[in-house]
N, C-alpha and C positions, 0 to 999 in steps of 0.2 A: 235944149237937151236933145230934142228930136233931130235937130240938124246935126248934132255931134254924132249920134248913132248912125244917122244916114251917111255921114261922111266916112265913118269907119266901115260901114257895109260896102260903100262904093270902093274903098281902098282894097278890101279883101276880094271883092269881085274883080278888080283890076289885076291884082296879083294872080288870081286864078286864071284870068285870060292869058297873062304873060306866061304862066307855067304851062298852060295848054299849048301855046304856040311853041314853047321849047320842046315839049314832048313830041309834037307833030314833026318838028324838025330833027328829032333824034337826039336832043341834048338834055333830056330829062334827068338822066343819071348824073350829068356834070353839075346840074343845079344842086342836087343833094350833096355831092362831093364837096362843092364849094362851101355850102353851109356848114358841113361837118368840119372842114379845115378852119373856118372862122370860129366855130365853137371851141375847137381845141386851142386855138390861139388865145381866146378869151380866158380859158381855163388856166393855161400856162401863165398868163399875165397875173391872174389872181394868186396863184401859188407863189410867184416871185414877190408880189407885194406883201403877202403874209410872211414870207421868209425874211424880208427886210424889217418888218415891224417886230417879228419875234426873234431876231438875231440868229436865224437859222441859215447856215451856209453849207454848201456842198462839201467844202473842206472839213467843216466840223462834223458832218455826217460820216465822212470817210474815216477820220481819225478819232471819232467818238469823243469830241471835246464838249465842254459845257455849252459853248456857243451853238452847238448843234441841237439844242432843245428849246422848244418854245415855252411860253408861260405855263402851259398845261403839263409839260413834261414829255410831250411827244416830239418826234423828229420827222424828217421827210418821209422815211419808210417804216417807222415804228410807232406803235400806239403808246399812250401814256401808261403809267403803272396800273391804274384802276379806271379804265375808260368807261366801264359799265356803271361806275359809281360817281360819275361826273356831276357837279352841281349846276353846270351850264345847260341851258335849254337848246343850245346849238347842236345839231347832229354831228358836227365836225370837231367838237371839243375833244381834245385828247386823242384824236385819230391821226394817222399819218397825213402829212401835209399834202401829198399828191392827190388825195381824195377830194380836195377842194376844187380840182379841175374837172371833176366828173359831171356836175350838174349841166354844163353847157352842151357837151356832145349827147348826153342822155336826152335832153330836151329836143335836139334835132332828130334823134332816132324815133322818139315818140311821135313827133310831128309827121315823119315819113310813114309810120304805121297808120296814123289817122287818115292820111291821104290815100296811100297805096294799099294798105292791108287793114281795113277797119275791123274785120272779124278777128284777126290776130290780136289787135289792141283790146277788143272786148274780152277775149279769152284771158289775156294777161291781166286786165283789170279785175276780172272775176277771181282769178287765182291769187291776186295780191290783196284782196279785200280783207282777209283775215289778218294779214300782216299789218295792213293799214289801220284796222280797228285797234289792234294791240298797240301800234305806235301812237295813236291818238290817246288811248287810255294812259299809256306811259307818259306822254307829254303832259296830260292833265294832272296826274298824280305827282309828277316831278315838279311841276309848277307849284302845286299846293305844298309839297314838302319844302321847296326852296323858300316859299313865302312864310311858312310857319316855323321852320326849324333853322335853315341855313342862314338866311338873311338876319334874323334876330340874334343868332349866335355871333355872326360877324360884327354886328353893331355893338354887342356886349364886349367883344374882344378888342374893338378899336381903341378905346382909351388904355387898355392894358398893354398892348404891344405898340401903341403910339403909331398906328398906321391907319390909313383911310379904309373904311369898310369894304369898298369896292376892290381895293388891292388885296385884302384878306380873302375875299370871295374867289379871286382868280385861282388860288391854290388850295382852297378848302375842299375836302372830300368828306361828305357825310352821306352814306348810302341810306336809301329809304328804309331798309330793314336793319338799321344800325343797332337795334335791340337784340338781334340774334347773336348767338355765341361767337360766330366766326367773323363778324363784322369788324371793320377797321375804320377809324376816323383819323383824318390827316389835317393838321392845322399848320400853315406856313408861319415862320418866324422871320423877322428882319435880320439882315446879316450882322448888324452890330447890336443885337439885343443884350440886355442886362442878364446876368446869371439867374436873377430871381424871376424873370419873366415866365419860364416854363412852368414853375409851380403855380403862378397866378393864373396862367392859361388853363392848367389842369383843374384848378378850383372852379373856374367858370364853366368848363366843359362838364364837370361832374354835376354842378348845380342845374345846368340847362338840359343835359341829356339823361341824367339819372344813371343808375347802375354803378358798378364798381369797375374801374379801368386801371390798367397798368400802362405806363408810358415809356417811350424810347425816342431818342432824338438823333438825327444824323450828325456825324462828326464834323462835317464841313458844309459849306454853302452849296446849294440852297438848303437852309436849315428847315427841317420838317419835323414836327412833333406828332408822333403816331400813337394813337390810343387803341388798345386791344382789351377785350373783356378778360377779367380774371376768371379762372376756373371756379365753378360753383362749389359751395360748401359740400362736405361729405354728406351722403344720404342718411347716415346714422352716426351718432356720437354716443358712446357708452359711458357709464359711470366711471370706469377705470381710466378713461381717456383724460378726464379733467379733475379727478378727485384730489390729486396733489396740488393742482393750481387753485382749486377752490379753497384749500386751507391756507396756503402760503402766498397766493397771488402769482401774477406773471407780468413782469414789466410794469407798465403804467396801470395795469389792472390789479393793484394791490391796495391794501388798507380797507377800512370799514366800509366806506361809501363807494368803492370801485369794484363791485362784484363781477365775477365772470359769468357769462350766460351761455357760452358754447363756442363753436368754431365757425368762422366765416369763410369767405373766399380764400382759396389757396391754403386752407386750414389755419388761417390766422386766428389767434385767440381774440374773441369778441367779448366785450364787457359793457357795463352801463356806468354812467357817471352821475351819482347822486350827490355830488359835492360842487356842482356848477351853479350857474345863476338860476336855473329853473330845475328843481331837484326831484319832483314827484314823477311817478310812472303811471301812465294810462295804458291799460291792456284792452284791446278790442279784438275779439276773436270769436268765431262761430263755435258751435258745439263740437267737442272732440278735438279741438285744436291743441289742447295741452296747457290750458291756463294754470291748472293746479300744479302740473309738473314744473312750470316756470316759477310759480310762487314758492314751491319747496326748495328749488335751487337758490332763490334769493334769501329766503328766511334762514336757511341753514348757514349760509355764508355770513349773514349779519350776526348770528349767534356765535359762530366760531371766531370771527375776526374781532369781535368785541370782548372776547374772553368770557362769554356768557353774561355780560352786563347789559346787553341790549334787551329792552322790554318790548315785546311784540304782541300784537293782538290780531287775531284772524276772525273776521265776521262773515258769516255766510247764512243765507236763509233757506238753503236746500236741506240742511240737516247733515251734510257731509263734513268731515274734518280734514279729509285729504292727507292724512298723516301728519298734519301740522302739530298735533298734540305731543309729538315726540321731540319737537324743537325746544331746546332749553330756553326758558324765559318767555315762552309763548302761552298766551291765553286764547282759548277757542270758545266762541259763542256761536252756535249754529242751530239753536232750537227756537223757532219763533212761537212755539206754543200753539194754542188753539187758534185756528184761522179766523175765528170771530172776535176774540179778545186781543190776540196778537201781543201777548205779554212779552215774548222774546224780542219783538221789534223795539219795544220801549227800552228793554235792557240794552240793546245795541245802541240806541240813541244815547243812553246814559254813559256808556263807555266812550263814545265820541265826545260827549260833553266833558268827560273826565280829561281827555286829551287837551281840550280847549282850556279848561281850568288850570291844568298843569303848565301849559304854555304861558298862560297869563301870570302864574306864580313865578315862572322863570323870568318873564319880562319885568316883573316888579322887584326882582332881586331876592325873592323869598327862598330860592333854592341854591344860594351860594354862587361861587364863580362858575363861569361857563365850562371850564375844564373838568369840573366834577359832575356835570350833568350826564345822566344815563341816556343813551340813544333810545328814542321811541319810534317804533315803526308800526303803522296801522295798515293792515291788509283788508280791503273791502271787496269781497268777492260777490259775484252775481248782482251787480248794481242795478241792472234793469229790473229784476224781480224785487230787489230791496226798495227801489223807488216806488213800485206799485204798492207793495205792502205798507210802506211808510205813509203814502197818501191815504190809504184805507184806514190805517191806525189813527192818523191825524183827524179824519172825519169823525171818529168816535169821541174825541175829547176836546176838540177846539170850540171856543166860544165865539160869539158874534164879535167882530172887531179883530179877531186873531188873523194873522196873515194866511193867505191861501196855501202857501207852500209850508210844509213842516219845518220847524226851526232847525232840524238836524242839518239841513242844507246850508244854512248860515254858518253853522259850526264847520262843515266841510270847507266852505269858502275861506273861513278864517285860518284853518289849518293849511289850506293851499297857498295863501298869500303871505302868511307869517311863519309857517312851520320851519322853514329853512334856517332862520336865524336862531331857533331854539332847539336845534338838534332833533327835529321831528320830521319824519318822512311818511308819505302816504302813497299806497299802491292800490289803485282801483281797477277792477276787472269788469268788463262789460261784454255782453253778446254783441251789442251795437253801441258804440260810444257816441251817441248823438248828443246834441246840445240839450235836448229835453231830458234825456236820461241822466246826464251829468248834473242838471239843475233840479232834479226831482219833479219834472213837469214844467219848469219855467225855463224856456229856451234861452232867454236873455241872460239870466243868472248862470245857466249852464255854460254858455259860451265864455263867460268871464272865468269860471272855474276851470273849464277845459283848457284854457290858455296857460294855466299853471302847470300842466303836465308836459314839461319840456321833453321828456323821453316818452316815446310811444312804441309799443310792440303790437304788431298786426299779424294776424294769420286768418286764413279762410275768410277774407273780406271781399266785398263787392266793389266795383268801380265807384258806385255812389258813396260808399263808406270812405274810400280813399279821397274823393273830392271833398267830403265833409271834414275829414280829419286833417289832411295834408294839403291837398289842393294843387300840388305841383304837377308839372308835365315833364316827361311822360309819366303816366300812372305806374305805380309799382304793381308787380304781378303776383297774385296769390298763387301759392303752390299746393299741390295735393300730397306732397311728401310729408309724412307724419313728423312733427317736430320742427318743420321749416317755418321760420318767422322772418318778418321784416322789421328791423329796428330803424325808426325814424327819429333823428335828433332834432334839437330845437330849430336848426337851420333848414329843416325839411329834407335833408339828405338821407336816403334810405340805403341800407345794406342788408344783405341776406345772411341769416344766422341759423345754424342747426343747433337746437337746444339738446343737451344731453338727456338721455333716458334716466330719470331719477325717481326711484321708488321710495315709499316711506321707510323701508328697511335700510336704504342708503343713508337716510338722516341719522339713524342710530349708529351705523358703522362709522360715518364720518365724524360725528360729534364725540363718539367714544374714543376714536383715534386721536382727536384733538384734545382729549382730557376733560371733556365737559360731562357733567352729570345729566343723564337722561331723565326727564320727569316721568313719574308714573302716569299711566293713562288715566284720565279722569281727574288729574290734579293740575289744572293749568295755573300758570302764574298770574296773579291778580294784585292790584294795589291793596296794601294792608289797610289803609285808612281812606275814608271818603274825603273829597275836597270840601264837603259840607259837614257841619257838626251833626252828631247823632245822639241827641238827648233822649229820644223816645225809643226804648228797646223794641217796641212793636212796629213802629214805622221807621224802618231803617232809611238812611239817606239813599237817594236814588242811584248814586254812583257806587255804592257798596253792594255788589251783586252777590247775594248768598242764596242758595237754593232753599225753597220752603221745606218745612218739616214734612216727613212722611214720604219723601222721594224714594222710590224703590229701585232706582237705577234702571228703569225701563226705557229710558231715552226720551221720555216726555219732558224732563227737566234736566238741566246740567247736574252732573253728580257733584257731591261736596268736594272741596279742595282745601289745601293748606295755603294760606297767604304767605307771600315772601316778605319778611320784615325789611329787607334792604330796599324795597321799592316804596316803602311808606314815605309820603311827603314829609318834609321837615316840620317839626312842631308837635307831632303826635295827634292822636284821635281827639277831635273836638276842640282843638286850639284855635285861636283867632287866625293863625297863619293859614289854616285850612279853609277858611271862609273866603272864597274867591268869586264874588259875583261878577259875571262876565257878560252874560247874554243881555242884550238891550231890552229894556222894559217898554211896553206900549203905554204905560201910564207913569206919571211922575211919582217917584217914591214919596211915601208919607212919612214925615218925621216920627220917630218912635217915641211914644209917650210912656211915662212910668206905669200908668194903669189906664186901661181903656174902660169906659162905662159899659155896663152889661147890655144896655139897650142901643149902643152905637151900631150903625150899619156900615159895612165896607165890602168891597169886592173880595173875591177869593184870592186874587193876585196880591192885593194889599195885605191881606191876612197872612199870606205866606211870607211876604217880604218883612213884615213886622215881627214874625216869629210866633204869632198867635196860632197859626197852623204850622207845626214843626216838621215840614217836609217841603220838597220842591213844588213849584207851581204845577209842573206837568204831572207829578205823581198825585197831587190833590185833585186835578181835573179828572184823572183816570178813576179815582175813587168815586167821585161824583157821578161820572158817566155810568159806571158799573152799578151803582146803587139805583139809579133811575131805570136802567135796563132790567134789573131784577125786581123792581117794584119796592125796594127797601126805602126806609125813611131817610130823607136828606133835608137839611134846613131849607125852608121855603125862601125863594129869592124874589126880590122885587127889582124891576128894571127902572132906571132913571132915564127917562126919555128913550132914546134908541141905544143907550150904552149897555155896559155889562151888568149882570145881576149883582145886587148887594144882599148881604145876609146879616142877621143879628150876630154880634160877637159871641154872645152867650151860647147860641145854638152851634156856632162853629166850634167853640171850645167843647161843647157836649159831644158833637159827632167825632171830632178828631181828638178825643181824650187820650190820656197817656196810658191808661190801663186797658186790659182786654175787654172790659165791660163798658167801655166809654160810649159805644154806640147805643147800647141798651139804655144806659143812664140818660143819654141825650134824648132818646125817644120819650122817656118818661117826663123829663124836664120840659120838653117841647109841648107835651100834652097839657 
């Protein structure tokens, strides 16, 4: 290696000696002139070779024929259409062909400056350092853009257009800032392409680049498919803009399960599809994004388009009703009660259990043919807070051996995976729709349930939230415009939608115009009969939610209401058809005996199952937990090994007696 560098040094020294001799003889200028002529000749040769490969001819340039354009769309003296958005890393891509001759004479000139005018070369280098730094940055970013966006898209398009990816790359133009409103994307198509190819290419581009694009194609060869961004949705949509469409529908957004949600790009009517393969809606939005506004829009349309037959429930732990009490057929539960006992949380669990029992009744054929089923819609608002309170409430009543996660999440999961077939839809709203929040603290179960929300509405979200919920690239952009949402369908395609401003008073106006009777405030619609029998007038079934006596209407408990008889399950109160055991038991059911010995011991769960304790297991556990917290008497339990507690049947009968003095009698009998 040392000999090689020594040889190079000797050659340079020899050239220097020869150049010095030429300068001494007065021929120094001729040396540089000769080198410049040779450099120009080399440049012309390169231009000619490129013209031959690119079918560029002088005649074509003069007469502006197709043959006068190379693969990039440039000619001898003209640049390509979008030379600054080229996908190639070559500085000559898309530029006039004659520029390919410049590097050789420029190199000779720089060599002359290095030898004869080094100070001038240093000044030129200092002045061009900024440009050089920008060029290097542009080169690096272009290379990264090409590797991450352009090349993968070309490979994805290759089987669609039946061309090699390298051939597609030659004419593909994707600017680095393609997400900006003015950006254009150009995809070349083969000359003999099938008429369906442009639509397939458009589908791939939408999936890969995101956003909403409109397309145009050249009328003749070379065929170029150009994508331009659609104009953004309007910054405000009023109630009057969509009121008529909310009642009667618009185009494909008609019928019960195809509600309108606002206006999209180019003022296109945007809606949701609750009748597809994955029908539930997940809402993930920060504070003030307008979740309640969106829910009012949906609930009102479900009521109107079902002719008032849809039975809807709105559950919220904040205490707000968001105007939902004005929706015909709507039941509102928004009072969790005392934050220590959380009675309202248990009530919300029971309503969700009612949905599961009703779903199972339909599955078993107890509700007649499918055509006669009433639509059921469950709105679960503030699910992050609901999950926290549910875990807190479960800790108050759970026994050893009970699952760590409250059973309500199992019910949510069942509604998610089975509800579609039984005319049940679920709409869950979160501040952050994380897997843990969706699963009540269990991320694995939450991931399974979250996958059932085929429709997602996002607003005021973070990049991390997008990655967790959608995961596609490029990420959707959160907007600061009030009412601006991103709707993401099951395929991960996002579109921007402006939700109409919809106040509670608009619910009354729209439903009245549609001929529906507006419910009186404080009288929500609720099932008339419980899915469980109610033999004990003091211990009502847990699914029949009736406010306690003495409620003054102060807001600490739901006000009384009139049940709707048309919502009563078939069979009437207390019939066998209303007994729908659905939740999986942790213990095997014990065969029911005609009469149990008074000194027999059994668990509380067994007693509830056999009817000795005539209420649900969850309700019985709450009674036991509260009695122990207050220091009241409760039957003494004995543990069998490490299992659940067992109790004397006689003491259970005494405590859970049928009359109002049952507990007092039980205390006396126990003593």
